[in-house]
N, C-alpha and C positions, 0 to 999 in steps of 0.2 A: 088273430086269427081275424081273418075275410069271413062281413057276412054274408054270404048268396042270394037272402032273404030279400033283401031289403033295398030296393033298388035306388038309389044318391038321386037327389032331387035335384032338376035343375039338367047336367052335365050327361051326357050323352052315355052309357056303360058301355064298356069294351069286351070282352073274355077272350083272353090269352089262352087257347085251350092245350092244356102239356098233360105232363101222365105222372105221378108216386114220383118217383124217382129224382125229375125233374121238378117238384112240384112249384120252386118258386120260381123254373123257369131258367135256361141257358142264360150264361152271360148275353151271348149274341145277339138274343131277342129281348133282352130287358134292354136294350139300346131305343127300342121306338117308344117306350114307355113315355117317357120326357120330351120329345116331339110330339105327344097325344098329350098330353098333359098342357102343355104350346097352344093346342089347339082344341083348349078345353074337355075335353074326353079322356072320363076316366078307363084306366086298360087294368086290369088284374089279370095274373094268373088263375085259370082255374084247371082242376083236373077233370076229365073226360069220365071218367070211371065214379066218380064223387058221387052216392046217391040220391047227398040233399042238395045237388047246386038244381036251382030253379034256371033255366034255361032261356022261359021266354021272359024273368028277367031282364034279357042285355037285350043293346041296338041292333048289335053283331057280336056275331063269334066267329073266333077269327084262329082257323085248326094254326099251330107249333111244333108242337113235340111233343104228340100221344104218340110214344115211340114204343111203348111195349103191346100194343094193339097185335102183332103179329098173330101170337099162337090163338090169338081167340078175332082172324078176321069178321069174320060175320058180325059177333057183339059189335062191331066196330062200327059194320056199314049199319048195324040195323039201328046203331046209336046215332049215328049219322042222320040219319033218314026220319028223327023223331026232331030234331034240334031245329028249331025256327031261325033264319034271318044265318043260315051259317054258309062259311067260305072259308076253303072254296066249297063250291056244293053239293047234297049228299049224294046227286046220281056220277057227276065228275069221285067222290071220294069210289065208290061201285068200280066206274070204269078205271082208276089211275092206281088202284093198292094192288092189282092181279098184274099182272108184268106181261101177260097173254097180248097186250095191247099194244104189245110191241107187231102185234104179227097185221093188225090195222093199219099203225103205221107204217109200214115197210106198202103192203098193199097199196097206200096212200100214193106212195110216191118216195117216202121219206127213205134216204140210206140211212140205213141199221145195221148195227152189229148184227152177224148171221147167227138167227138161234132155232137150237132146237127144243122138242116138249117130248119129258116123258111124265106118261101119267102113271097113280099109282095101280100098279099090277103090272104093270108091264114091265119085261125086260129090258137092259139097255146093255152095248157092248160098244166100247170105244171106235172112232173113225178108227179106219188102219195108218193114216199117218203119224209125223212123230211128230206133228207138232203142239204146240201147248194149249191147254183150254182150261174153260172156269164154270165149273159146277155153283149153281146157289138154285134157290126154290123160287119157285113166280112171284109166292108174297113174303118179302124181307127188305128189309134195310139196315143203312149199319154195318154192312160187307157180315153180316149175322151168316153161319150157314153156307157160308162162299170158301171156296179152294180152289188152286190154283193148280193143276195138273199135266206132270209131259213126259206127255206119252210116247217117250223114248225110254223111257224108267220103266222096264213093269213093276215092280214095285208102286209106283204113280200109279198105272193103269188099274191095277188089283182096287187102290185106295180111291180112285174117281168112282169106279165102277160099286164100290162098295156105300160111296156119298149117296149116288143117284137112289142105291138102296133100301138107303137110313130113311133118306127124306119120303119113300114111293110106301115103308113101314108106316111111318110117323100120318101117312093121308095127305102128305104133299106133291105137288109136280115138282119134276125136275126143269131149271132152262141151260143148257149145254150152248156157251158159246166159244170161239177159239179165241186164246187171248190175242191182243192187239201188241206187240212188241210196245207200238211208240208210245203206249202208256210209262215204259221205263226210262222215256228218255224225254219226250215233250209233255207228259201226263194228261192228264182229262181237265178238259176244261167246261166251267158250268158262266150257263146264261143266265143271268136273272133280269125278269120279267118283273116290273108290278103297274096295278093299273093304274091309267091317268084321263084325263077329258078325252082321248080315242080313241080308248080302249087299254091292251100293254102295251104297255113300252120299255123300252129296254133300258137299265138302270148300271147296270156291272158286271163283270164277271172275276172267275177267280179260277186258280191252279190247286187242282189236286194233284199231289206225287203218286206215286204206285204205292199202296197199300198190301196187291196180294201176295207174298211172298212164297209158296205153299201150300199143300194141304189141308184140307179144313183143320183146325185143331180147336175150336172152340173161340169164341169171345168172350171175352170178361168186360160185363158192366153190357149196355143196351147199345153202344158201336166202336168199331175200332178208333183209334185215335186218327186224326186226318193231319196231314202237311201242305198249308193253305196258304197261297201266297197267291195277292193281286196276281188282275193277268189283263193286256189290251188283246179283246175279241177283234178277231180278225175280218177281213168280208165275205170270205167264206164260211166261217163260223157264224156266222149272224145270217146270213143268205140261209143256213140248212136249217138254223132255230127257227125263222122266220115260214120256214116250209111246213116245219113240222106246227106249230102253233098254228097254221092256216084250216087243217085239217083235224084240228080237235072237236071231237062228238058236241054239238052245242055251240060252239063258237067258242072265242073266247072273249067275247064282252062282257060276260059275268062274274071270269075270275079275279079273284085278288092277288095272285100273282103264278108266276111261271118259274121252273127251274130247269133247262136246257141241257143236261149231258153230255157233250163232245171229245170223242178220242178222232186222231189221224186213223184214216186205211191205209190198208196196205199200198196202196199209191198216194196218202198221204192228205188227200179231200177227207174232210170229218166223216164220221156217220154216228148216227145217233147211240147212247148208250144207255141213259133213262130217258125220263119226263115226267117232272117230279113235280104234281097238280095237286096232291096231300098233306105232307107234311114236310118239307125239304127245310134243310140249313139253308138262311138266308144271307148269311156273310157280311154280316149289313156293319162290319168292324172293318172292312177290308175295303172300304169305300168310298169318301168321301162325300156326307148329303146322304148316304142310301136307309138310313137308320128315319131324314126326314121325308124319301119321298114312298116309303114305307108307310110312315105317318098320314101321307098325304093321300095314299092312295082306301086306307082305311078310311079317311075320313069323306070318297069318294063313293065308298056303296056304304054308309051309313042312312038308312033310310028317310032323314028327312037332315041332311048335313047344316049343324049350324052354321049362321050368317054371322 
């Protein structure tokens, strides 16, 4: 059992933050431990809401898989504000864990999926067109509480209204987006960036297959299984990702990682679905050298990197 109270002497210590359900980290996240050890850095999984943890005993605290915070986001944001040497930083956590940041990015010129918001207590009627729409909470991850509705189907229209009402009754903000059909063919592209000597640098990209097949019927566990494969990023995708990162509040020099999720829009050009700066899967196992690049990024973020 790990003793979180007694810092190892000599080696820098890094906490890889997770949750009780993944107390030993997911297999993909564990891939960074060996490259860190090769740099004489001791890394260990630590559960974010374990009251026994002495966070000050770590040289760096790296957010990885604290995926149970969605139902208590205020607690999580408050926790982040108390933790020294947290990456990504606490103000980024506060901003990025509510998807209303998409409005800020769109206002700054980033092409994003059109998004509407329904606050608790507000009523909502589906658009009059017969397209497909996605309903999900503004604070969510892993496709939890997320549904896809075909508004040409009267039953789906009723289910979409009920979904929005259910979120509102729980005090949650609903977000409404058109379903982009390119998800079913091209899939979603995630571009991964890790810190380097000159700030964030592109590392690798993956493809996610379609995940939403219909109305929200609940999720087993903390996330829906994903169909992942390696992908080569295009110049257009890289350009949109760079535009997105260029307008992150506070700049990106202090970020350890970023994930930019894109889908082809109706005209085929990439649009932003999400910018993941808090606890994204990094898909280290899908690109040669990715675990080593993340380990080097962590090394550069240590307060006093070992020589």
